[in-house]
Biotite code that builds the C-alpha atoms (Angstrom):
import biotite.structure as struc

atoms = struc.array([
    struc.Atom([-47.218, -30.950, -7.238], chain_id="A", res_id=1, res_name="MET", atom_name="CA", element="C"),
    struc.Atom([-48.634, -34.336, -7.531], chain_id="A", res_id=2, res_name="PHE", atom_name="CA", element="C"),
    struc.Atom([-52.474, -34.300, -8.549], chain_id="A", res_id=3, res_name="GLY", atom_name="CA", element="C"),
    struc.Atom([-53.015, -30.272, -8.200], chain_id="A", res_id=4, res_name="LYS", atom_name="CA", element="C"),
    struc.Atom([-52.540, -28.845, -12.258], chain_id="A", res_id=5, res_name="LYS", atom_name="CA", element="C"),
    struc.Atom([-50.911, -25.621, -11.190], chain_id="A", res_id=6, res_name="VAL", atom_name="CA", element="C"),
    struc.Atom([-49.970, -22.898, -14.367], chain_id="A", res_id=7, res_name="GLU", atom_name="CA", element="C"),
    struc.Atom([-47.023, -21.270, -13.526], chain_id="A", res_id=8, res_name="PRO", atom_name="CA", element="C"),
    struc.Atom([-46.676, -17.313, -14.014], chain_id="A", res_id=9, res_name="THR", atom_name="CA", element="C"),
    struc.Atom([-45.079, -15.482, -16.738], chain_id="A", res_id=10, res_name="LEU", atom_name="CA", element="C"),
    struc.Atom([-42.760, -14.716, -14.747], chain_id="A", res_id=11, res_name="GLU", atom_name="CA", element="C"),
    struc.Atom([-41.671, -17.191, -13.605], chain_id="A", res_id=12, res_name="GLU", atom_name="CA", element="C"),
    struc.Atom([-41.120, -18.791, -16.793], chain_id="A", res_id=13, res_name="ILE", atom_name="CA", element="C"),
    struc.Atom([-39.179, -15.877, -18.115], chain_id="A", res_id=14, res_name="ARG", atom_name="CA", element="C"),
    struc.Atom([-37.228, -16.447, -14.794], chain_id="A", res_id=15, res_name="GLY", atom_name="CA", element="C"),
    struc.Atom([-36.302, -20.332, -15.750], chain_id="A", res_id=16, res_name="GLN", atom_name="CA", element="C"),
    struc.Atom([-35.109, -19.547, -20.053], chain_id="A", res_id=17, res_name="ARG", atom_name="CA", element="C"),
    struc.Atom([-31.514, -18.700, -20.607], chain_id="A", res_id=18, res_name="ARG", atom_name="CA", element="C"),
    struc.Atom([-31.866, -15.258, -22.583], chain_id="A", res_id=19, res_name="PRO", atom_name="CA", element="C"),
    struc.Atom([-31.301, -15.438, -25.865], chain_id="A", res_id=20, res_name="SER", atom_name="CA", element="C"),
    struc.Atom([-28.565, -14.551, -27.931], chain_id="A", res_id=21, res_name="ALA", atom_name="CA", element="C"),
    struc.Atom([-29.896, -10.739, -29.241], chain_id="A", res_id=22, res_name="ALA", atom_name="CA", element="C"),
    struc.Atom([-30.957, -10.525, -25.615], chain_id="A", res_id=23, res_name="GLU", atom_name="CA", element="C"),
    struc.Atom([-27.472, -11.478, -23.924], chain_id="A", res_id=24, res_name="ALA", atom_name="CA", element="C"),
    struc.Atom([-26.082, -8.784, -26.383], chain_id="A", res_id=25, res_name="LEU", atom_name="CA", element="C"),
    struc.Atom([-27.943, -5.927, -25.438], chain_id="A", res_id=26, res_name="ASP", atom_name="CA", element="C"),
    struc.Atom([-27.553, -7.174, -21.544], chain_id="A", res_id=27, res_name="LEU", atom_name="CA", element="C"),
    struc.Atom([-23.840, -6.764, -22.213], chain_id="A", res_id=28, res_name="GLN", atom_name="CA", element="C"),
    struc.Atom([-23.614, -3.803, -24.400], chain_id="A", res_id=29, res_name="THR", atom_name="CA", element="C"),
    struc.Atom([-26.260, -1.976, -21.667], chain_id="A", res_id=30, res_name="ARG", atom_name="CA", element="C"),
    struc.Atom([-24.576, 1.065, -20.096], chain_id="A", res_id=31, res_name="ARG", atom_name="CA", element="C"),
    struc.Atom([-24.041, -0.167, -16.214], chain_id="A", res_id=32, res_name="LYS", atom_name="CA", element="C"),
    struc.Atom([-24.196, 2.473, -13.635], chain_id="A", res_id=33, res_name="SER", atom_name="CA", element="C"),
    struc.Atom([-21.598, 2.664, -10.452], chain_id="A", res_id=34, res_name="ILE", atom_name="CA", element="C"),
    struc.Atom([-23.684, 3.303, -7.197], chain_id="A", res_id=35, res_name="SER", atom_name="CA", element="C"),
    struc.Atom([-21.176, 5.487, -4.570], chain_id="A", res_id=36, res_name="ASP", atom_name="CA", element="C"),
    struc.Atom([-23.032, 3.133, -1.699], chain_id="A", res_id=37, res_name="LYS", atom_name="CA", element="C"),
    struc.Atom([-21.887, 0.158, -3.302], chain_id="A", res_id=38, res_name="ALA", atom_name="CA", element="C"),
    struc.Atom([-19.060, -1.493, -1.511], chain_id="A", res_id=39, res_name="VAL", atom_name="CA", element="C"),
    struc.Atom([-16.449, -2.000, -4.032], chain_id="A", res_id=40, res_name="THR", atom_name="CA", element="C"),
    struc.Atom([-15.040, -5.516, -2.628], chain_id="A", res_id=41, res_name="GLY", atom_name="CA", element="C"),
    struc.Atom([-12.085, -6.486, -0.525], chain_id="A", res_id=42, res_name="ALA", atom_name="CA", element="C"),
    struc.Atom([-11.268, -3.087, 1.461], chain_id="A", res_id=43, res_name="SER", atom_name="CA", element="C"),
    struc.Atom([-15.166, -2.509, 2.004], chain_id="A", res_id=44, res_name="GLN", atom_name="CA", element="C"),
    struc.Atom([-15.325, 1.091, 0.601], chain_id="A", res_id=45, res_name="ILE", atom_name="CA", element="C"),
    struc.Atom([-17.273, 2.684, -1.615], chain_id="A", res_id=46, res_name="THR", atom_name="CA", element="C"),
    struc.Atom([-16.297, 4.122, -4.705], chain_id="A", res_id=47, res_name="THR", atom_name="CA", element="C"),
    struc.Atom([-16.628, 7.601, -3.885], chain_id="A", res_id=48, res_name="ARG", atom_name="CA", element="C"),
    struc.Atom([-14.663, 6.981, -0.640], chain_id="A", res_id=49, res_name="GLN", atom_name="CA", element="C"),
    struc.Atom([-11.565, 4.949, -3.266], chain_id="A", res_id=50, res_name="SER", atom_name="CA", element="C"),
    struc.Atom([-11.304, 8.213, -5.236], chain_id="A", res_id=51, res_name="ILE", atom_name="CA", element="C"),
    struc.Atom([-8.432, 9.881, -2.825], chain_id="A", res_id=52, res_name="VAL", atom_name="CA", element="C"),
    struc.Atom([-6.171, 6.698, -2.082], chain_id="A", res_id=53, res_name="PRO", atom_name="CA", element="C"),
    struc.Atom([-5.988, 6.029, -5.933], chain_id="A", res_id=54, res_name="VAL", atom_name="CA", element="C"),
    struc.Atom([-5.230, 9.673, -6.457], chain_id="A", res_id=55, res_name="ALA", atom_name="CA", element="C"),
    struc.Atom([-2.669, 10.107, -3.429], chain_id="A", res_id=56, res_name="LEU", atom_name="CA", element="C"),
    struc.Atom([-1.321, 6.644, -4.776], chain_id="A", res_id=57, res_name="VAL", atom_name="CA", element="C"),
    struc.Atom([-0.938, 7.792, -8.498], chain_id="A", res_id=58, res_name="THR", atom_name="CA", element="C"),
    struc.Atom([0.294, 11.617, -7.609], chain_id="A", res_id=59, res_name="ILE", atom_name="CA", element="C"),
    struc.Atom([3.574, 9.911, -4.793], chain_id="A", res_id=60, res_name="LEU", atom_name="CA", element="C"),
    struc.Atom([3.898, 7.640, -7.915], chain_id="A", res_id=61, res_name="PHE", atom_name="CA", element="C"),
    struc.Atom([4.674, 10.199, -10.240], chain_id="A", res_id=62, res_name="PHE", atom_name="CA", element="C"),
    struc.Atom([6.521, 12.184, -7.864], chain_id="A", res_id=63, res_name="LEU", atom_name="CA", element="C"),
    struc.Atom([8.990, 9.267, -7.136], chain_id="A", res_id=64, res_name="TRP", atom_name="CA", element="C"),
    struc.Atom([9.450, 8.684, -10.928], chain_id="A", res_id=65, res_name="GLY", atom_name="CA", element="C"),
    struc.Atom([10.268, 11.873, -11.134], chain_id="A", res_id=66, res_name="PHE", atom_name="CA", element="C"),
    struc.Atom([12.783, 12.304, -8.521], chain_id="A", res_id=67, res_name="ALA", atom_name="CA", element="C"),
    struc.Atom([14.505, 8.930, -9.726], chain_id="A", res_id=68, res_name="TYR", atom_name="CA", element="C"),
    struc.Atom([14.766, 10.434, -13.110], chain_id="A", res_id=69, res_name="GLY", atom_name="CA", element="C"),
    struc.Atom([16.974, 13.283, -12.092], chain_id="A", res_id=70, res_name="LEU", atom_name="CA", element="C"),
    struc.Atom([19.535, 10.836, -10.106], chain_id="A", res_id=71, res_name="LEU", atom_name="CA", element="C"),
    struc.Atom([21.758, 10.986, -13.139], chain_id="A", res_id=72, res_name="ASP", atom_name="CA", element="C"),
    struc.Atom([21.444, 14.877, -13.340], chain_id="A", res_id=73, res_name="VAL", atom_name="CA", element="C"),
    struc.Atom([22.543, 15.328, -9.559], chain_id="A", res_id=74, res_name="LEU", atom_name="CA", element="C"),
    struc.Atom([25.155, 12.979, -9.456], chain_id="A", res_id=75, res_name="ASN", atom_name="CA", element="C"),
    struc.Atom([26.683, 15.177, -12.583], chain_id="A", res_id=76, res_name="LYS", atom_name="CA", element="C"),
    struc.Atom([26.566, 18.269, -10.563], chain_id="A", res_id=77, res_name="HIS", atom_name="CA", element="C"),
    struc.Atom([27.533, 16.581, -6.855], chain_id="A", res_id=78, res_name="PHE", atom_name="CA", element="C"),
    struc.Atom([30.852, 15.396, -9.045], chain_id="A", res_id=79, res_name="GLN", atom_name="CA", element="C"),
    struc.Atom([31.620, 18.603, -10.288], chain_id="A", res_id=80, res_name="GLU", atom_name="CA", element="C"),
    struc.Atom([30.615, 20.762, -7.005], chain_id="A", res_id=81, res_name="VAL", atom_name="CA", element="C"),
    struc.Atom([32.286, 18.325, -4.542], chain_id="A", res_id=82, res_name="LEU", atom_name="CA", element="C"),
    struc.Atom([34.933, 16.948, -6.715], chain_id="A", res_id=83, res_name="GLY", atom_name="CA", element="C"),
    struc.Atom([33.877, 13.637, -6.749], chain_id="A", res_id=84, res_name="VAL", atom_name="CA", element="C"),
    struc.Atom([36.126, 11.207, -9.149], chain_id="A", res_id=85, res_name="SER", atom_name="CA", element="C"),
    struc.Atom([34.234, 9.458, -12.088], chain_id="A", res_id=86, res_name="LYS", atom_name="CA", element="C"),
    struc.Atom([34.837, 6.559, -10.086], chain_id="A", res_id=87, res_name="GLY", atom_name="CA", element="C"),
    struc.Atom([33.201, 7.191, -6.693], chain_id="A", res_id=88, res_name="GLN", atom_name="CA", element="C"),
    struc.Atom([30.169, 9.019, -9.347], chain_id="A", res_id=89, res_name="GLY", atom_name="CA", element="C"),
    struc.Atom([29.484, 5.768, -10.588], chain_id="A", res_id=90, res_name="SER", atom_name="CA", element="C"),
    struc.Atom([29.796, 4.009, -7.689], chain_id="A", res_id=91, res_name="GLY", atom_name="CA", element="C"),
    struc.Atom([26.902, 6.555, -6.499], chain_id="A", res_id=92, res_name="LEU", atom_name="CA", element="C"),
    struc.Atom([24.638, 5.728, -9.523], chain_id="A", res_id=93, res_name="ALA", atom_name="CA", element="C"),
    struc.Atom([25.451, 1.763, -8.671], chain_id="A", res_id=94, res_name="ALA", atom_name="CA", element="C"),
    struc.Atom([24.002, 2.747, -5.386], chain_id="A", res_id=95, res_name="ALA", atom_name="CA", element="C"),
    struc.Atom([20.772, 4.443, -6.616], chain_id="A", res_id=96, res_name="TYR", atom_name="CA", element="C"),
    struc.Atom([19.555, 2.274, -9.612], chain_id="A", res_id=97, res_name="PHE", atom_name="CA", element="C"),
    struc.Atom([21.531, -1.246, -8.025], chain_id="A", res_id=98, res_name="GLY", atom_name="CA", element="C"),
    struc.Atom([20.936, -1.056, -4.633], chain_id="A", res_id=99, res_name="SER", atom_name="CA", element="C"),
    struc.Atom([24.305, -1.399, -3.868], chain_id="A", res_id=100, res_name="VAL", atom_name="CA", element="C"),
    struc.Atom([25.982, 0.246, -1.304], chain_id="A", res_id=101, res_name="PRO", atom_name="CA", element="C"),
    struc.Atom([28.421, 2.901, -2.243], chain_id="A", res_id=102, res_name="PRO", atom_name="CA", element="C"),
    struc.Atom([32.608, 2.055, -1.029], chain_id="A", res_id=103, res_name="PHE", atom_name="CA", element="C"),
    struc.Atom([34.577, 4.166, 0.876], chain_id="A", res_id=104, res_name="ASP", atom_name="CA", element="C"),
    struc.Atom([37.572, 4.972, -0.810], chain_id="A", res_id=105, res_name="HIS", atom_name="CA", element="C"),
])
C-alpha cells in the first residue's frame, strides 16, 4: 500500500463507482427472472413448491366465500320448510354473521 504504485484494474474501478442515472434506470427496467430452485424466504420453499399451497388457499377461500354468501338463501328456505319464525330466522342470521349464539325459544 505505501511505497508501491499498483494501478487498480478496470473491474475494481467499476465495482467502486455508483451507476449513472441511465444505468440505474436500465437495471430497474430489465426483466428479472425467477429461479425455480431459489428459496423464497421464511418458509424455505422454492417458487415451484409454493404454487400448490397458494392455489389451495385461493380455492378454499373462494369456496368459503361462496358458502357464506348462500347462508341468507338457505335461511329463507329453512324458514319455509321447517316452520321457523321470522324472529328465530333473524337469530340464525345473527349467529351466522355476527358470531352470536342463537337463542332457544
